[in-house]
C-alpha positions as CSV (number, residue, x, y, z in Angstrom):
1,X,0.0,0.0,0.0
2,X,1.2,3.5,-0.8
3,X,1.6,6.6,1.3
4,X,-0.7,9.6,1.4
5,X,1.2,12.8,2.1
6,X,-0.7,16.0,3.0
7,X,1.1,19.3,2.5
8,X,-0.3,22.5,4.0
9,X,0.9,26.1,4.1
10,X,-0.1,27.4,7.5
11,X,0.5,30.5,9.5
12,X,2.7,30.5,12.6
13,X,-0.5,30.2,14.7
14,X,-1.7,27.2,12.8
15,X,-4.3,28.4,10.3
16,X,-4.5,27.3,6.7
17,X,-7.2,29.8,5.7
18,X,-8.5,33.1,7.1
19,X,-12.0,33.2,8.8
20,X,-13.6,33.7,5.3
21,X,-11.7,30.8,3.8
22,X,-9.2,33.0,1.9
23,X,-5.5,32.5,1.6
24,X,-4.4,36.1,1.2
25,X,-1.8,35.6,4.0
26,X,0.0,33.2,1.7
27,X,-0.5,35.0,-1.6
28,X,1.0,38.2,0.0
29,X,4.1,36.3,0.9
30,X,4.9,35.2,-2.7
31,X,4.3,38.6,-4.3
32,X,7.3,40.9,-4.5
33,X,7.1,43.9,-2.2
34,X,9.5,45.9,0.0
35,X,10.0,42.9,2.3
36,X,10.9,40.5,-0.6
37,X,9.2,37.2,-1.2
38,X,9.1,33.7,0.2
39,X,10.6,31.3,-2.3
40,X,8.7,28.1,-2.4
41,X,10.6,27.2,-5.6
42,X,13.6,25.7,-3.9
43,X,15.6,22.4,-3.9
44,X,13.7,21.1,-0.9
45,X,10.3,21.4,-2.7
46,X,11.7,19.9,-5.9
47,X,13.0,16.9,-3.9
48,X,9.7,16.6,-2.1
49,X,7.6,16.6,-5.2
50,X,9.9,14.2,-7.0
51,X,8.9,11.5,-4.5
52,X,5.3,11.6,-5.6
53,X,3.7,9.2,-8.0
54,X,0.4,11.1,-8.2
55,X,-1.3,14.3,-7.0
56,X,-4.8,14.4,-5.4
57,X,-6.8,17.6,-5.1
58,X,-10.2,18.7,-3.7
59,X,-12.2,20.8,-6.1
60,X,-11.3,24.3,-4.7
61,X,-7.5,23.6,-4.7
62,X,-7.8,22.0,-8.1
63,X,-9.2,25.3,-9.5
64,X,-6.4,27.3,-8.0
65,X,-3.7,25.0,-9.4
66,X,-5.4,24.7,-12.8
67,X,-5.5,28.5,-13.1
68,X,-1.8,28.8,-12.4
69,X,0.4,25.7,-13.0
70,X,-0.3,24.6,-16.6
71,X,1.2,27.8,-18.1
72,X,4.2,28.1,-15.8
73,X,7.7,28.1,-17.2
74,X,9.8,25.2,-15.8
75,X,12.9,27.4,-15.9
76,X,11.2,29.7,-13.4
77,X,9.2,27.3,-11.3
78,X,11.4,24.2,-11.1
79,X,8.6,21.9,-9.9
80,X,6.4,22.7,-12.9
81,X,7.6,19.9,-15.1
82,X,7.1,17.3,-12.3
83,X,3.6,18.7,-11.5
84,X,2.7,18.6,-15.2
85,X,3.8,15.0,-15.8
86,X,2.4,13.4,-12.7
87,X,-1.1,11.8,-12.8
88,X,-3.6,14.1,-11.2
89,X,-6.9,13.4,-9.6
90,X,-9.6,15.7,-8.2
91,X,-12.3,14.5,-5.8
92,X,-15.6,16.2,-6.8
93,X,-19.2,15.4,-7.1
94,X,-19.9,18.7,-8.9
95,X,-17.2,19.3,-11.5
96,X,-18.3,18.4,-15.0
97,X,-14.7,18.5,-16.4
98,X,-11.2,19.1,-15.1
99,X,-9.0,20.6,-17.8
100,X,-5.3,21.0,-17.1
101,X,-3.3,22.6,-19.9
102,X,-3.4,20.3,-22.8
103,X,-4.9,17.4,-20.8
104,X,-7.4,16.5,-18.2
105,X,-7.4,15.4,-14.7
106,X,-9.4,12.4,-13.7
107,X,-12.4,13.3,-11.6
108,X,-13.1,10.9,-8.8
109,X,-16.8,10.8,-7.7
110,X,-18.2,9.7,-4.4
111,X,-16.6,9.6,-0.9
112,X,-13.2,11.3,-0.9
113,X,-11.7,9.0,1.7
114,X,-12.7,5.9,-0.2
115,X,-11.3,7.4,-3.4
116,X,-8.0,8.3,-1.6
117,X,-7.7,4.8,-0.2
118,X,-8.1,3.4,-3.7
119,X,-5.3,5.7,-5.0
120,X,-3.1,4.4,-2.1
121,X,-3.5,0.9,-3.6
122,X,-2.5,2.1,-7.1
123,X,0.4,4.5,-6.3
124,X,3.5,4.5,-4.1
125,X,3.1,8.1,-2.9
126,X,0.2,10.4,-3.4
127,X,0.5,14.1,-2.5
128,X,-2.5,16.2,-1.4
129,X,-2.0,19.9,-1.5
130,X,-4.4,22.2,0.5
131,X,-7.8,20.7,-0.1
132,X,-9.0,21.3,3.4
133,X,-12.4,19.6,3.2
134,X,-10.8,16.6,1.6
135,X,-8.0,16.4,4.1
136,X,-10.5,16.6,6.9
137,X,-12.0,13.4,5.6
138,X,-8.6,11.8,5.1
139,X,-7.5,12.6,8.7
140,X,-10.8,11.4,10.1
141,X,-10.4,8.1,8.1
142,X,-6.8,7.6,9.3
143,X,-5.5,7.7,5.8
144,X,-2.7,10.3,6.2
145,X,0.7,8.8,6.5
146,X,2.8,11.9,6.4
147,X,2.2,15.6,7.0
148,X,4.3,18.4,5.5
149,X,3.8,21.8,7.0
150,X,5.2,25.0,5.5
151,X,4.8,27.5,8.3
152,X,4.9,31.0,7.0
153,X,5.9,34.0,9.2
154,X,2.4,35.4,9.7
155,X,-0.2,35.5,12.5
156,X,-3.9,35.5,11.7
157,X,-5.4,35.2,15.2
158,X,-8.4,33.3,13.8
159,X,-9.2,31.2,10.8
160,X,-9.5,27.6,9.6
161,X,-7.2,25.0,11.0
162,X,-5.6,22.5,8.7
163,X,-7.2,19.6,10.6
164,X,-10.9,18.9,11.5
165,X,-11.8,20.1,15.0
166,X,-13.2,16.6,16.0
167,X,-9.8,14.9,15.1
168,X,-8.7,14.7,18.7
169,X,-5.2,14.0,19.8
170,X,-2.8,12.2,17.5
171,X,0.9,11.5,17.7
172,X,3.3,12.8,15.0
173,X,7.0,11.8,14.6
174,X,9.3,14.5,13.3
175,X,11.0,13.4,10.2
176,X,12.7,16.7,9.2
177,X,12.7,20.4,10.2
178,X,14.4,23.1,8.2
179,X,14.4,26.9,7.9
180,X,13.6,28.1,4.4
181,X,14.1,31.4,2.6
182,X,11.8,34.3,3.7
183,X,11.3,33.0,7.2
184,X,9.4,29.8,6.3
185,X,9.9,26.7,8.5
186,X,9.4,23.4,6.8
187,X,8.2,20.6,9.0
188,X,7.8,17.0,7.9
189,X,6.1,14.5,10.2
190,X,5.2,10.8,10.0
191,X,1.7,10.3,11.2
192,X,1.5,7.5,13.8
């Protein structure tokens, strides 16, 4: 059976979205300004994505990625080629189609946890980016094998956690911690 790896960009106080569901806190960090930018296009991210055999999205995150990644220059965004060539899936009961550049993403209907479990049977490592509603179901079903947090140097004070509130206590084993450019801390955990 494969591994399911969830990656979330979170604030220093643990939020993956603001109270309205937005991610302006993250988008502001990657736009150039007088403070510079946070570089998520580094060797660590390239190594991380290269371990994946497939990518799984919820519908909202799929829309954000599909608007951005298919037209990205691999010379600028080093992970673009990897993201482009990997098999991609989106869990949605409402999307009619899921275009991605010149191709399509396979739409998985029905229960997200069941669909993710089936992907774990087919692939060695499946990465899930963002997709908070989907990852809630994956955590609740005990399907998450690894958690990668990119903690950005921002405080929100309120918002949406990256885990469901009913999850309860769970043990994590630290696999790697590293400081990244722009004040980001990358934390990788094995979920036990």
